[in-house]
C-alpha positions in Angstrom: 6.1 41.8 143.4 2.9 42.4 141.6 1.2 39.4 139.9 0.2 39.7 136.5 -2.4 37.7 134.4 0.3 36.8 131.8 2.9 35.8 134.6 0.1 33.8 136.3 -1.1 31.9 133.2 2.7 31.1 132.6 2.7 29.6 136.0 -0.3 27.5 135.5 1.0 26.3 132.1 4.1 25.3 133.9 2.1 23.0 136.3 2.1 20.0 134.0 5.8 19.8 133.3 6.8 20.6 136.9 4.4 18.1 138.1 5.8 15.5 135.7 9.3 16.3 136.9 8.2 15.4 140.5 6.0 12.4 139.8 7.1 10.0 137.1 4.6 8.4 134.7 3.1 5.4 136.3 4.6 6.2 139.8 2.3 6.0 142.7 0.6 9.3 143.4 0.4 10.7 147.0 -2.8 10.3 148.8 -2.1 13.7 150.3 0.1 16.6 149.6 0.9 19.3 152.2 2.9 22.5 151.4 4.7 24.0 154.5 6.4 27.2 155.0 7.3 29.1 158.2 8.6 32.3 159.7 7.7 34.6 156.6 8.0 37.6 159.0 6.3 39.9 156.3 6.3 43.6 157.1 3.6 46.1 156.4 3.7 46.1 152.5 2.9 43.8 149.6 6.6 43.7 148.7 7.3 42.0 152.0 5.1 39.0 150.9 7.3 38.2 148.0 9.0 35.1 149.4 5.6 33.8 150.6 4.1 34.4 147.3 6.9 32.2 145.6 6.0 29.5 148.0 2.3 29.7 147.3 2.9 29.9 143.6 5.0 26.8 143.9 2.5 24.8 145.9 -0.2 25.9 143.6 1.6 24.4 140.6 2.3 21.3 142.7 -1.6 20.9 143.3 -1.3 20.5 147.1 -4.3 19.8 149.3 -3.1 21.9 152.1 -0.8 24.9 152.9 0.4 25.5 156.3 2.4 28.5 157.6 3.7 27.4 161.0 4.2 30.7 162.5 5.5 34.2 162.8 3.6 35.1 159.8 4.5 38.9 160.2 7.5 40.3 162.0 5.3 42.2 164.2 1.5 42.6 164.4 1.1 44.5 161.1 -2.5 44.8 160.1 -1.6 46.1 156.5 1.0 43.2 156.3 -2.0 40.6 157.0 -4.2 42.3 154.5 -1.4 42.2 151.9 -0.8 38.6 152.7 -4.4 37.8 152.0 -4.5 39.7 148.8 -1.3 37.8 147.6 -3.0 34.6 148.2 -6.2 35.5 146.4 -4.2 36.8 143.4 -2.2 33.6 143.3 -5.3 31.4 143.1 -7.4 33.7 141.3 -7.7 31.5 138.3 -8.2 28.3 140.4 -11.8 27.2 141.1 -12.7 27.6 144.8 -13.4 23.9 145.1 -9.9 23.0 143.9 -8.1 25.5 146.2 -6.0 24.0 149.0 -7.0 24.4 152.6 -5.0 26.8 154.6 -3.7 26.6 158.2 -1.8 29.2 160.3 -0.1 28.8 163.4 -0.3 31.8 165.8 3.0 32.9 167.2 4.8 35.5 169.4 5.8 37.7 166.6 2.1 38.0 165.5 1.2 39.4 168.9 4.3 41.7 169.3 3.6 45.3 169.2 -0.2 44.9 169.0 -1.6 48.2 169.1 1.8 49.6 169.6 2.1 48.0 173.0 5.5 47.3 174.6 7.2 44.0 173.7 6.8 42.6 177.1 2.8 42.9 176.8 3.0 40.3 173.8 2.0 37.4 175.9 -1.2 38.9 177.5 -2.2 40.6 174.3 -2.0 37.5 172.4 -5.7 36.3 172.5 -6.9 39.6 171.1 -3.9 40.1 168.7 -4.4 36.5 167.2 -8.2 37.2 166.9 -7.3 40.4 164.9 -4.8 38.6 162.8 -7.3 35.8 162.0 -9.9 38.4 160.8 -7.4 40.4 158.7 -5.5 37.5 157.2 -8.7 35.5 156.5 -7.6 32.5 158.4 -10.4 29.7 158.9 -8.7 28.3 161.9 -8.0 30.0 165.3 -5.0 29.4 167.7 -6.2 25.9 168.5 -7.6 23.8 165.8 -8.2 20.1 164.9 -9.6 18.4 161.9 -8.8 16.1 159.0 -7.9 16.7 155.4 -8.5 13.7 152.9 -9.0 11.3 155.9 -5.7 12.3 157.7 -6.0 14.3 161.0 -4.1 17.4 162.1 -3.8 19.4 165.4 -2.7 23.2 165.5 -1.6 24.9 168.7 -0.3 28.3 169.2 3.1 29.4 170.7 1.6 31.3 173.5 -1.9 32.2 174.4 -2.6 34.9 177.1 -0.7 35.1 180.5 -1.7 31.5 181.2 0.3 30.2 178.2 -0.4 27.1 176.1 -3.1 24.6 177.4 -1.1 21.5 177.5 -4.0 19.3 178.8 -5.9 20.5 175.8 -3.3 19.7 173.4 -3.0 16.2 174.9 -6.5 15.6 174.5 -6.6 16.8 171.0 -3.9 14.4 170.1 -5.6 11.6 172.0 -8.8 12.2 170.1 -7.0 12.4 166.7 -5.3 9.2 167.4 -8.5 7.3 168.5 -10.4 8.4 165.7 -7.8 7.8 163.0 -6.1 4.4 164.2 -2.9 3.7 162.4 -2.7 6.9 160.6 -0.1 9.8 161.2 -1.4 12.8 163.1 0.1 16.1 161.7 0.9 18.7 164.5 1.4 22.1 163.3 3.3 24.2 166.0 5.6 27.0 165.9 8.5 25.9 168.5 10.0 22.6 168.3 9.8 20.1 171.2 12.9 20.3 173.3 16.1 18.4 172.1 14.6 17.0 168.9 15.4 19.1 165.7 18.0 22.0 165.8 15.6 23.3 168.4 17.5 25.8 170.5 16.1 25.2 174.1 12.8 23.8 172.6 9.6 23.3 174.7 9.7 20.7 177.4 6.0 20.5 178.0 5.5 19.8 174.3 8.0 17.0 174.3 6.2 15.4 177.4 2.9 15.4 175.5 4.4 14.2 172.1 6.4 11.4 173.7 3.1 9.6 174.3 2.0 9.5 170.6 4.4 7.7 168.1 2.0 8.5 165.4 2.7 12.2 165.8 4.5 14.0 163.0 5.5 17.4 164.7 6.1 20.3 162.1 7.7 23.4 163.4 9.7 26.6 162.5 11.1 29.2 164.9 14.8 28.3 164.7 15.4 29.9 161.4 17.8 27.4 160.0 18.5 26.0 156.5 16.6 23.0 155.1 19.9 21.7 154.0 20.8 21.1 157.6 20.4 17.3 158.1 19.3 17.9 161.7 16.0 19.4 160.7 14.5 16.0 160.8 14.6 14.1 164.1 13.0 10.7 165.2 12.8 9.4 168.7 9.4 8.6 170.5 7.9 10.4 167.5 8.9 12.2 164.4 9.6 15.9 164.3 10.6 18.1 161.2 11.8 21.8 161.3 10.9 23.8 158.2 13.6 26.4 158.3 12.3 29.8 157.3 11.4 32.2 154.5 13.6 34.9 155.9 17.1 35.2 157.2 19.0 32.9 159.5 22.2 32.7 161.4 23.5 32.4 165.0 24.2 29.3 167.1 28.0 29.5 166.5 30.4 30.5 169.4 32.2 33.8 169.6 30.7 36.8 167.7 27.5 38.2 166.6 26.2 36.2 163.6 26.2 37.1 160.0 22.5 36.7 158.6 22.0 34.5 155.6 19.1 34.7 153.3 16.9 31.7 153.1 14.2 30.5 150.6 13.3 27.1 151.8 9.8 25.3 151.9 8.6 21.7 152.2 6.4 19.4 150.3 5.0 16.6 152.3 3.8 13.7 150.5 1.6 11.0 152.2 1.5 7.4 151.0 0.0 4.4 152.7 3.6 3.0 153.6 5.6 6.1 154.0 5.7 9.9 154.3 8.1 11.8 152.2 9.5 15.4 153.0 11.0 17.1 149.9 12.8 20.3 150.4 12.8 23.1 147.8 14.2 26.5 147.1 11.3 28.6 146.1 13.3 30.8 143.8 13.9 28.3 141.3 12.0 25.3 142.5 15.1 23.2 142.6 14.9 20.4 145.1 17.5 20.1 147.7 19.1 16.6 147.8 16.5 15.3 145.2 18.1 11.9 145.2 17.7 11.5 149.0 14.4 13.2 150.2 13.6 12.4 153.9 11.5 9.2 153.8 9.6 8.0 157.0 8.5 4.4 156.7 4.9 3.9 158.0 3.7 2.6 160.3 6.1 4.1 162.7 8.6 2.0 164.5 10.6 3.9 167.1 13.3 1.2 167.2 13.8 1.2 163.4 13.3 4.8 162.6 15.9 6.0 160.2 16.4 9.5 161.3 17.4 8.8 164.9 20.4 10.8 165.8 22.2 7.6 167.1 21.9 6.2 163.5 22.6 9.1 161.4 25.5 10.9 163.2 28.1 8.0 162.7 27.1 7.9 159.0 27.3 11.6 158.2 30.3 12.4 155.9 33.0 14.7 157.5 34.4 17.6 155.5 38.3 17.8 155.0 40.8 20.4 153.7 42.6 19.6 150.5 46.0 18.2 151.1 48.8 20.9 151.6 46.4 23.9 152.1 47.3 26.5 154.8 46.1 29.5 156.7 47.1 33.1 155.8 47.2 35.5 158.7 47.7 39.3 157.9 47.1 42.5 159.8 45.2 45.3 157.9 47.9 47.7 158.7 50.7 48.2 161.3 49.5 49.3 164.0 46.5 47.0 163.0 42.9 47.3 163.7 42.0 43.8 162.5 43.9 40.6 161.9 42.7 38.9 158.6 42.5 35.2 158.8 42.0 33.4 155.5 41.8 29.8 154.4 40.6 27.7 151.4 37.1 26.1 151.7 37.2 22.6 152.8 36.4 20.6 149.6 36.9 17.0 150.3 34.3 14.4 151.8 31.3 16.6 152.4 30.0 20.3 152.5 31.1 22.0 155.6 28.4 23.0 158.1 30.8 25.3 160.0 34.4 26.1 160.6 35.6 26.2 164.3 38.3 29.0 164.3 40.1 29.0 167.6 42.6 31.6 168.7 45.2 30.3 171.2 47.8 32.3 173.1 51.2 30.9 174.1 51.7 31.3 177.9 54.1 29.6 180.3 55.1 27.0 177.7 51.8 26.0 176.6 49.0 26.9 174.1 45.9 28.2 175.9 42.5 28.6 174.2 41.7 32.3 174.3 38.9 33.0 171.8 36.6 31.4 169.3 35.1 32.9 166.2 33.2 30.1 164.3 31.8 30.8 161.0 29.3 29.0 158.9 30.5 26.9 155.8 28.8 26.4 152.5 26.5 23.6 153.2 23.5 25.9 152.7 24.4 27.6 149.4 23.8 26.6 145.8 26.7 25.2 144.0 27.2 28.5 142.0 27.4 30.4 145.3 30.0 28.4 146.9 33.1 30.4 147.8 36.6 29.3 147.1 38.0 30.6 150.4 36.8 31.7 153.8 37.9 35.0 155.5 37.5 35.7 159.3 38.6 39.1 161.0 39.6 39.3 164.4 39.9 42.8 166.1 42.8 44.3 167.7 41.4 43.9 171.3 42.1 40.2 171.2 45.9 40.9 170.7 48.9 42.1 172.6 52.1 43.3 170.8 54.9 40.7 170.7 52.7 38.0 172.1 52.7 34.6 170.3 49.4 33.2 168.9 48.1 30.2 167.0 45.0 30.1 164.8 43.4 26.5 164.5 40.7 25.9 161.8 38.6 22.8 162.0 35.8 22.0 159.5 32.9 20.1 160.9 29.6 18.6 159.8 26.2 19.5 161.1 26.5 16.7 163.8 29.4 18.4 165.3 31.9 15.7 164.0 35.4 17.3 163.1 37.5 16.9 160.2 41.4 17.5 160.5 42.6 20.8 161.6 45.0 23.1 159.9 46.8 25.8 162.0 49.2 28.8 161.8 51.5 30.3 164.4 52.4 34.1 164.4 53.7 36.9 166.6 51.2 40.0 166.9 52.5 43.4 165.8 51.4 46.4 167.5 47.6 46.8 167.6 45.6 50.1 167.4 44.4 51.1 171.1 41.6 53.6 170.9 38.9 54.6 173.4 38.7 56.1 176.9 38.6 53.6 179.7 35.4 54.1 181.6 35.3 51.2 184.0 37.2 47.9 184.7 36.9 45.0 186.9 39.4 42.2 187.3 37.0 40.6 189.7 33.4 41.0 188.3 32.1 38.0 190.4 32.5 40.5 193.4 31.8 43.9 191.7 28.9 42.9 189.6 25.6 41.4 190.8 24.3 38.4 188.9 20.6 38.5 189.0 17.9 36.2 187.7 15.3 37.4 185.5 14.9 40.6 183.5 14.0 43.0 186.3 14.1 42.9 190.2 15.2 39.7 191.8 17.9 38.7 194.5 21.5 38.5 193.3 22.8 34.9 193.2 25.7 33.8 195.3 28.8 32.1 193.7 29.6 28.5 194.5 33.2 27.4 194.3 34.0 30.4 192.1 31.1 30.0 189.8 27.5 31.3 189.4 25.0 28.4 188.6 22.4 29.3 185.9 19.9 27.4 184.1 17.5 27.9 181.0 16.1 31.3 181.8 17.3 34.8 181.9 20.0 36.3 184.2 21.9 39.7 184.1 25.2 40.9 185.1 24.6 44.4 186.4 27.3 47.0 186.0 27.8 50.2 188.1 25.5 53.3 187.5 26.9 55.8 185.0 29.3 53.4 183.0 27.3 53.9 179.9 26.9 57.5 179.9 27.1 59.1 176.5 25.2 60.9 174.0 23.3 59.5 171.1 25.9 58.1 168.6 28.7 57.4 171.2 30.7 54.4 170.4 31.3 51.8 173.2 33.6 48.8 173.4 32.7 46.0 176.0 35.3 43.5 176.7 34.5 40.3 178.6 36.8 37.4 179.6 34.3 34.6 180.7 34.5 30.8 181.4 31.4 28.6 180.9 30.8 25.1 181.7 27.8 23.6 179.9 27.4 19.8 179.6 25.5 19.7 176.2 23.8 22.0 173.6 21.7 24.3 173.5 24.3 26.7 175.1 23.7 30.2 176.5 23.6 33.3 174.4 25.0 36.6 175.8 24.0 40.2 174.7 24.2 43.6 176.1 20.6 44.9 176.6 18.8 48.1 177.5 15.8 47.0 179.3 13.0 49.7 178.4 12.6 50.1 175.6 14.1 46.7 174.7 17.2 47.2 172.7 20.1 44.8 172.2 23.5 46.5 171.5 24.2 43.6 168.9 22.9 40.3 168.0 23.2 37.6 170.5 26.5 35.7 170.8 26.5 32.0 171.5 28.8 30.4 174.0 30.4 27.0 173.3 29.4 23.6 174.7 31.6 21.9 177.3 34.2 23.7 179.5 35.2 26.8 177.5 38.3 27.6 179.4 38.6 31.5 179.7 37.2 33.0 176.4 37.3 36.7 175.4 34.1 38.4 173.9 34.4 41.8 172.4 31.2 43.8 171.7 31.5 47.2 170.0 28.3 49.2 169.3 26.9 52.7 168.9 24.3 54.0 171.4 21.0 54.8 169.5 19.8 57.0 172.5 21.5 58.9 175.3 19.4 57.3 178.0 20.3 53.7 177.1 22.1 51.7 179.7 23.0 48.2 179.6 23.3 44.8 181.5 24.9 41.6 180.2 22.1 39.1 179.6 22.9 35.5 179.9 19.8 33.4 178.5 18.5 30.2 176.8 20.6 27.2 177.0 20.4 24.0 179.0 22.0 25.2 182.2 25.5 25.0 183.7 28.1 27.2 185.5 29.7 30.5 184.6 32.5 32.5 185.9 33.2 36.2 185.0 37.0 36.9 185.0 37.4 40.4 183.6 35.3 43.1 182.2 36.3 46.4 180.6 34.1 49.2 179.3 35.6 51.8 176.9 34.0 54.9 175.4 34.6 57.0 172.1 35.9 53.9 170.5 37.1 54.5 166.7 35.3 52.4 164.2 
């Protein structure tokens, strides 16, 4: 997306009306304006910087004092991508005098060390000091991985996601914060860091060490990325001992819903932070059209900060969040694609009452021994993240033949929910499955994988865990279920189906993800699949994929999450599966 002088002048000319639309005549002007973006994941070319360019152009026209990119600037360590990024910034501000250009800050994160000098993925951590120094030089950054300073009298701290084999220096981070607080009494301290502190915003597992340090500093305003969510998700701001905000991404996002590999959604969100004497305002924008999300209700943090009265505490917001509902009288359509069928199509109208839907819980239940038993979940995101013109009238979910037996009775239950996990009323449909298509050659099957398959901590080596009371216990790290040698034998292009019946018990989110992984070179068969919170009952997961290389073999990786118990009930591997 090449910038032209004519286009640039149009952007400058647009500054006055654009600014006027943001700050009404006579209104109090912010003391400080910060533009923040994250997870730009640029590639090797100028074209890959297009979304970042839109954000820079918007921030230029807003007249911000500081622009921060809080990590994963490039998708891998791409020297040509960093050069293209710097050229894009210089072009965007070519007509702006140097003294009026905003300060820039960069957070150094894992993807910017990945594949440095074409090293393997697992070398990213130890490569990070050298890779980050190279990135700093190529992208023209003025700050290194650790940085502290002030802008218009307001302090900031920058820390990397990782730094060498020893990791982040949390003592150093603690001291940086302590110094900033001591030298700027009563003022907020802006912390720019890639990963969120644990259990704050929609943070995945988050970083416990970061949370421990930040808990000591109520003045801290932590600003992170990493999770690739939408800025329309109201969980992207959190308050407790301090304030934490997640900026979303300028890339794709998805995942986090139980049952299937996620569909990726395109994202164009960036944030304007306005600092006043008595408040800090976070305003969320779509960089394509510069429309503000929830313009009538920007996130407004009163200052000075009082944890007891903070408006964005989850305990305050969750009960107040509207719940989506289906319109009266709507139902579910369940229809096979053919008979015998490969897919069962489940369609229902979008929930249109009360609030936008964050997600639909789509639960497949089976009638057994006089009762309905949960059998599988295939949750799907709602339309909360879409522009008005993009919202669909209906939602379709397709469930493959391996989930069904001919003549068995099933029930689909669909429940809309808001971003805080509060459910609206469900709708349901009962049906009898016709004959499903059965393809593929059975390679291996176990009705007792707890006995037949070692469950080993870590990504290589290690001693197999022993089951306790019929379950394996697992925490937040990596563990792998290992299958017999030879079960993945097949030429490049061979199509496999992996069927797993598994029960998980996890007290709270974040939950584990599962994926079939070839270790070296690292290759996941599909995107990671999330497991549900609580006691899942026995759930079926079906993964179909094509081998990209004859030498690849796979283990089932269980990772992330907050810890709990897992039981593997049944495993089946089939080869030469038809698409």
